matplotlib code that plots the C-alpha trace (Angstrom):
import matplotlib.pyplot as plt

x = [0.0, 1.1, 2.1, 4.6, 8.3, 10.4, 14.1, 15.7, 19.4, 20.6, 17.5, 14.6, 11.6, 8.8, 5.9, 5.3, 3.7, 5.8, 5.3, 6.0, 8.4, 6.4, 7.9, 6.8, 8.3, 9.0, 12.8, 14.9, 18.1, 17.9, 17.6, 14.7, 12.5, 10.1, 7.5, 9.7, 10.2, 6.5, 5.9, 8.6, 7.9, 4.2, 5.1, 7.7, 5.2, 3.0, 4.3, 5.0, 7.8, 9.6, 9.3, 10.8, 12.0, 11.1, 13.0, 16.3, 18.5, 22.1, 23.1, 21.6, 20.4, 18.8, 16.1, 12.6, 11.8, 13.5, 11.9, 13.1, 15.4, 19.0, 22.0, 24.9, 26.4, 27.1, 23.9, 21.8, 23.6, 23.0, 19.2, 18.6, 20.5, 18.6, 15.2, 16.0, 17.1, 13.9, 11.7, 13.5, 13.2, 9.4, 9.4, 9.1, 12.3, 10.6, 10.3, 13.2, 13.9, 15.0, 16.0, 15.2, 18.1, 17.1, 18.0, 15.1, 17.0, 14.8, 11.9, 13.9, 13.6, 9.8, 7.1, 5.7, 2.4, 0.2, 2.0, 1.2, 3.9, 5.2, 8.8, 10.1, 9.8, 12.7, 11.4, 11.4, 15.1, 15.2, 18.4, 19.8, 18.5, 20.2, 18.9, 20.2, 18.9, 17.9, 14.1, 11.8, 9.2, 6.6, 6.7, 6.3, 9.2, 12.9, 15.1, 17.5, 21.2, 22.3, 24.6, 28.2, 30.2, 31.8, 28.3, 27.4, 30.5, 29.8, 26.2, 27.5, 29.9, 27.1, 25.0, 28.0, 28.7, 25.1, 24.9, 27.9, 26.5, 23.1, 24.7, 26.7, 23.5, 21.9, 19.5, 18.8, 18.1, 18.7, 16.4, 17.5, 14.7, 14.4, 10.9, 8.3, 10.2, 13.3, 16.8, 17.4, 14.0, 14.9, 17.9, 15.8, 13.0, 13.2, 10.9, 13.5, 16.7, 17.7, 21.5, 23.7, 26.5, 26.8, 24.1, 21.3, 19.5, 18.8, 17.6, 21.0, 22.5, 19.6, 19.9, 23.6, 23.6, 21.0, 22.8, 26.2, 24.7, 23.3, 26.5, 28.6, 26.5, 26.4, 30.2, 30.6, 28.0, 28.6, 28.2, 24.6, 23.3, 19.7, 19.7, 16.8, 15.3, 11.9, 11.3, 8.8, 6.6, 5.2, 5.0, 1.5, 2.7, 2.9, 6.5, 7.7, 8.9, 6.6, 6.2, 8.7, 11.4, 10.8, 11.2, 14.5, 15.8, 14.9, 16.6, 19.8, 19.4, 19.1, 22.4, 24.2, 22.8, 19.6, 17.6, 14.2, 12.2, 9.2, 7.1, 5.5, 4.7, 4.3, 5.6, 7.8, 5.2, 2.7, -0.6, -0.3, -3.6, -3.3, -6.2, -6.0, -8.0, -7.5, -4.5, -4.0, -0.3, -0.5, -0.4, 2.9, 4.4, 3.0, 4.7, 8.1, 7.5, 7.0, 10.3, 12.6, 13.6, 13.9, 11.5, 8.9, 6.9, 3.7, 2.2, -0.7, -4.1, -3.9, -6.0, -8.1, -6.4, -8.2, -7.4, -3.8, -3.5, -4.8, -2.1, 0.4, -1.7, -2.2, 1.6, 1.1, 3.8, 5.9, 5.3, 2.7, 3.5, 1.1, 1.3, -1.9, -3.4, -0.8, -1.4, -5.1, -4.4, -0.9, -2.1, -3.3, -1.2, -2.9, -6.3, -5.2, -3.9, -7.4, -9.1, -6.7, -6.7, -2.9, -1.0, 1.5, 3.8, 2.4, 3.8, 2.9, 1.7, -1.1, -1.8, -5.3, -5.4, -8.2]
y = [0.0, 3.6, 3.6, 0.8, 1.7, 1.6, 1.7, 4.2, 3.7, 3.9, 5.6, 3.8, 6.0, 5.5, 5.7, 5.9, 9.4, 12.1, 15.9, 16.6, 19.4, 22.6, 25.8, 28.8, 31.5, 33.6, 33.7, 36.8, 36.4, 32.6, 33.1, 31.7, 34.2, 34.2, 32.6, 29.5, 29.4, 29.2, 26.9, 24.4, 24.4, 23.8, 20.8, 19.7, 18.6, 16.9, 13.4, 12.6, 10.1, 12.3, 16.0, 17.4, 20.9, 22.7, 22.6, 24.3, 25.8, 24.6, 27.9, 31.3, 31.0, 27.7, 29.4, 29.3, 32.8, 35.7, 34.3, 30.7, 29.1, 28.4, 26.6, 28.3, 30.7, 31.1, 33.2, 30.4, 27.8, 29.9, 30.4, 26.7, 25.5, 27.9, 26.9, 23.2, 23.4, 25.2, 22.7, 19.8, 21.4, 20.9, 17.6, 14.1, 12.2, 9.8, 12.5, 13.1, 16.0, 15.8, 18.5, 18.5, 19.9, 21.4, 23.5, 25.0, 25.3, 26.9, 27.2, 29.6, 33.4, 33.4, 35.1, 33.6, 31.6, 34.4, 37.0, 35.1, 32.3, 33.8, 34.6, 37.7, 40.9, 43.3, 45.4, 42.4, 41.8, 38.5, 36.4, 34.2, 30.6, 27.4, 24.2, 21.2, 22.9, 26.5, 25.7, 27.9, 26.4, 28.1, 30.7, 33.8, 32.7, 33.5, 31.4, 29.5, 29.3, 25.9, 24.4, 23.8, 21.0, 23.4, 24.4, 20.8, 20.3, 23.5, 22.4, 19.0, 20.6, 22.8, 19.7, 18.1, 21.3, 21.7, 18.0, 18.3, 21.4, 19.8, 17.0, 19.6, 21.5, 18.5, 17.1, 13.4, 12.7, 14.3, 14.1, 15.2, 16.9, 15.2, 16.1, 18.9, 20.2, 21.4, 21.0, 17.2, 16.5, 18.7, 16.5, 13.4, 14.5, 14.3, 17.4, 19.7, 17.9, 18.0, 17.8, 16.0, 15.1, 12.4, 14.1, 14.0, 11.7, 8.2, 7.5, 6.3, 9.7, 11.7, 9.8, 10.5, 13.9, 13.1, 9.8, 11.6, 14.1, 11.3, 9.3, 12.4, 13.3, 9.7, 9.6, 12.5, 11.4, 9.3, 5.6, 4.6, 8.2, 8.3, 9.6, 9.5, 11.2, 12.6, 11.4, 11.7, 8.7, 10.2, 13.6, 13.0, 13.8, 11.4, 12.5, 12.7, 10.4, 7.5, 4.8, 2.5, 5.1, 6.1, 2.4, 2.1, 5.3, 4.0, 0.7, 2.7, 4.7, 1.5, 0.2, 3.2, 3.0, 5.1, 4.3, 5.5, 7.4, 9.6, 9.2, 12.4, 13.5, 16.3, 19.8, 20.0, 21.3, 24.1, 22.2, 18.5, 16.5, 15.2, 13.2, 15.1, 13.5, 11.6, 9.2, 10.0, 9.2, 6.0, 3.7, 5.2, 4.3, 0.9, 0.4, 1.4, -0.7, -3.8, -3.3, -2.3, -3.2, 0.4, 2.2, 3.8, 6.9, 8.1, 11.6, 13.5, 14.4, 11.8, 13.1, 10.3, 8.2, 5.0, 5.3, 6.3, 3.2, 1.0, 2.2, 0.6, -2.5, -3.0, -2.6, 0.1, 2.1, 2.0, 5.5, 8.3, 12.0, 14.8, 18.5, 20.4, 18.0, 19.2, 22.9, 22.4, 20.3, 20.2, 17.6, 15.2, 12.4, 12.8, 12.5, 9.6, 7.8, 8.1, 6.8, 3.8, 3.3, 3.7, 5.4, 8.1, 10.4, 14.0, 17.0, 16.7, 20.3, 19.2, 15.8, 15.4, 16.1, 15.1]
z = [0.0, -0.2, 3.4, 3.0, 3.0, -0.1, -0.8, -3.2, -3.4, 0.2, 1.3, 3.2, 2.5, 5.0, 2.5, -1.2, -1.3, -2.9, -3.0, -6.7, -7.5, -8.1, -9.5, -7.4, -9.7, -6.6, -6.4, -6.9, -8.9, -8.3, -4.6, -2.5, -0.7, 2.3, 0.0, -0.3, 3.5, 4.3, 1.3, 2.1, 5.9, 5.2, 3.0, 5.6, 8.1, 5.5, 6.5, 2.8, 2.5, 0.0, -0.6, -3.8, -4.1, -7.3, -10.6, -9.8, -12.6, -12.8, -14.5, -14.8, -18.4, -17.5, -15.5, -17.0, -15.7, -13.9, -10.8, -10.8, -8.2, -9.1, -7.7, -9.4, -6.9, -3.2, -2.6, -4.1, -1.9, 1.2, 0.5, -0.4, 2.7, 5.0, 3.7, 3.7, 7.3, 8.2, 6.4, 8.0, 11.5, 11.3, 9.4, 10.7, 10.8, 8.4, 5.6, 3.2, 0.9, -2.7, -5.3, -9.0, -11.0, -14.3, -17.4, -19.4, -22.7, -25.3, -22.8, -20.7, -20.8, -20.4, -18.4, -15.3, -15.8, -14.4, -16.6, -19.9, -20.1, -23.4, -24.4, -22.6, -24.6, -25.1, -22.2, -19.9, -20.2, -22.0, -22.4, -25.2, -24.9, -26.0, -27.6, -29.5, -32.7, -33.5, -33.4, -31.3, -29.0, -31.1, -33.9, -31.8, -29.4, -29.6, -31.8, -29.5, -30.1, -31.3, -28.7, -29.8, -28.2, -25.7, -24.6, -24.1, -21.9, -20.0, -19.1, -18.1, -15.7, -14.3, -13.5, -11.8, -9.8, -8.7, -7.7, -5.5, -3.9, -3.4, -1.3, 0.7, 1.4, 2.9, 0.3, 0.6, -3.0, -6.5, -9.5, -12.9, -14.9, -18.3, -19.4, -19.9, -22.9, -21.0, -22.3, -21.8, -23.2, -26.2, -26.9, -26.7, -28.9, -32.8, -32.8, -31.2, -32.1, -35.7, -35.1, -37.6, -35.1, -32.5, -30.4, -33.1, -35.5, -34.3, -30.8, -29.7, -30.5, -29.1, -25.8, -25.6, -23.8, -21.2, -20.4, -20.2, -17.8, -15.6, -15.7, -14.9, -11.9, -10.7, -10.8, -8.3, -5.8, -2.6, -3.1, -3.7, -3.2, -4.4, -8.0, -10.4, -13.4, -14.4, -17.9, -20.8, -21.3, -24.5, -26.2, -27.4, -30.9, -33.9, -34.7, -31.1, -28.3, -27.7, -25.1, -26.9, -27.1, -23.5, -22.5, -24.4, -22.7, -19.2, -19.9, -20.7, -17.5, -15.5, -17.0, -15.6, -12.1, -12.1, -8.9, -10.1, -12.8, -12.4, -15.6, -16.9, -20.4, -22.9, -22.7, -25.8, -28.2, -27.7, -28.3, -27.9, -27.7, -24.1, -22.7, -19.4, -16.6, -13.3, -13.5, -17.2, -17.0, -14.9, -18.0, -19.0, -15.6, -15.9, -19.2, -17.7, -14.6, -16.7, -18.5, -15.6, -12.1, -11.0, -8.7, -10.9, -9.8, -11.4, -11.4, -12.8, -11.3, -8.5, -5.6, -4.1, -1.3, -2.2, -5.9, -5.2, -3.0, -5.8, -8.1, -5.8, -5.1, -8.8, -9.4, -11.9, -10.1, -7.0, -5.8, -6.4, -6.7, -6.3, -6.8, -6.7, -4.2, -1.7, -2.6, -1.8, 1.2, 2.7, 5.1, 2.4, 3.9, 7.3, 5.7, 3.6, 6.7, 8.3, 5.2, 4.9, 8.7, 9.1, 11.9, 10.9, 12.8, 13.0, 14.9, 18.6, 18.6, 16.3, 17.9, 19.4, 23.2, 25.6]

ax = plt.figure().add_subplot(projection="3d")
ax.plot(x, y, z, "-o")
ax.set_aspect("equal")
plt.show()
């Protein structure tokens, strides 16, 4: 059931409920603010087995917006460490914290969702974006700069550096962001990757850069430190990544020591036809789970405790991640424990007294 423990690398996670990484678009120059403090502390006492900190850019131009969190200088390190310590101070000893390391690639230099989510205008201080090929996300967006080999090496070094810093800060787990149309996804997809060198063309080449990033990060982490990737199960496009390509990619990740994958979808094209609804991505996780021995996490409009529990019972996935459900109810786990008749550890300040 969702309240049974699970092992990820050297980590024994107390339950299979995950707070998904959720961008807050509230940082200043990559630095967390008071908004993040209250947000993470609130999630800290949720009793979820794993709490993921939002997508965190490994270099300044890798931010989605001006207000995204980064991990590329000392001020970023200080703010992340301070907020992680505060969140852990109110969390159960049975909750762990992970960070999602990311690079937005051609989807960087954009407005925040509530400002329009379009490419930044000249007045909004945009910056040059990068991509495997000079193809804009959509016609009205900026044309990204095609990455040279030295850009590929630079980004690789940035992921390595951010990973080392994440461990020093005190995170228990690292997740590399490989979906939602961001840089690593852009390399994987034949829609955004039209390169003619060893990083483009057939799937073996399109996988090369994401696999190199993962392998490089793996190589600098402590032995069996929990390391996973969020991946694309499908792009919902006829000419994009499909479930079969996703499965091949995951098998390659498994060969180089990946501990888990979180299976999401879409994000690399403006208007994919996604059948959005409750549990709409669970079948993608099921496909991966049948073809790998890794821990597989599912995500996407999961809100009901009984139905979430059935995902685990039916072996469609090993863990369930939720985002909006926790924004609506940070104590979702407490309520789920009541529904499923399971005892959990909650802050004594909130425990029932006679």
